[in-house]
C-alpha positions as CSV (number, residue, x, y, z in Angstrom):
1,M,9.8,-9.6,6.5
2,N,13.7,-9.0,5.5
3,D,15.3,-5.7,4.3
4,T,14.9,-6.5,0.6
5,N,11.3,-7.4,0.8
6,K,10.8,-4.4,2.7
7,L,12.5,-2.0,0.1
8,L,10.6,-3.6,-2.6
9,M,7.2,-3.1,-0.8
10,I,8.2,0.4,-0.3
11,I,8.8,1.0,-3.8
12,L,5.4,-0.9,-4.8
13,C,3.7,1.6,-2.3
14,V,4.9,4.5,-4.4
15,L,4.2,3.0,-7.7
16,L,0.9,1.0,-6.9
17,P,-0.4,1.6,-3.7
18,P,-3.6,-0.7,-3.8
19,L,-1.4,-3.7,-5.0
20,A,1.1,-3.2,-2.2
21,V,-1.8,-3.3,0.4
22,F,-3.2,-6.3,-1.5
23,V,0.2,-8.2,-1.3
24,D,0.5,-7.5,2.5
25,K,-2.9,-7.5,3.8
26,G,-5.2,-9.5,1.3
27,L,-8.6,-8.5,0.0
28,G,-10.1,-6.7,2.9
29,K,-11.2,-3.3,4.3
30,D,-7.6,-2.0,4.3
31,F,-7.5,-2.8,0.6
32,I,-10.9,-1.2,-0.2
33,I,-9.9,2.0,1.7
34,N,-6.8,2.2,-0.1
35,L,-8.3,1.7,-3.5
36,I,-10.9,4.6,-2.6
37,L,-8.2,7.0,-1.6
38,T,-5.9,6.2,-4.5
39,F,-8.7,6.5,-7.1
40,F,-9.8,10.0,-5.7
41,F,-6.5,11.1,-4.4
42,F,-3.2,9.4,-5.4
43,V,-1.0,11.0,-2.5
44,P,-3.4,9.9,0.3
45,G,-3.4,6.4,-1.1
46,M,0.2,6.4,-1.1
47,I,0.7,7.6,2.3
48,H,-1.8,5.0,3.6
49,A,-0.3,2.2,1.8
50,L,3.2,3.2,3.3
51,W,1.7,3.4,6.9
52,L,0.1,-0.1,6.5
53,I,3.3,-1.6,5.3
54,M,5.6,0.2,7.8
55,K,3.6,-0.8,11.0
């Protein structure tokens, strides 16, 4: 992933965490976990998405 794509993914993580996880990882357990975290508490969902994108 080049720098421009990484920056766009980070911005997407801040605005719509589940969408960023879906684009990067697809529809799987990471997406479901992030969707639940974002639905109940937005900040943990954002942190989870950033963690998944950055690793």
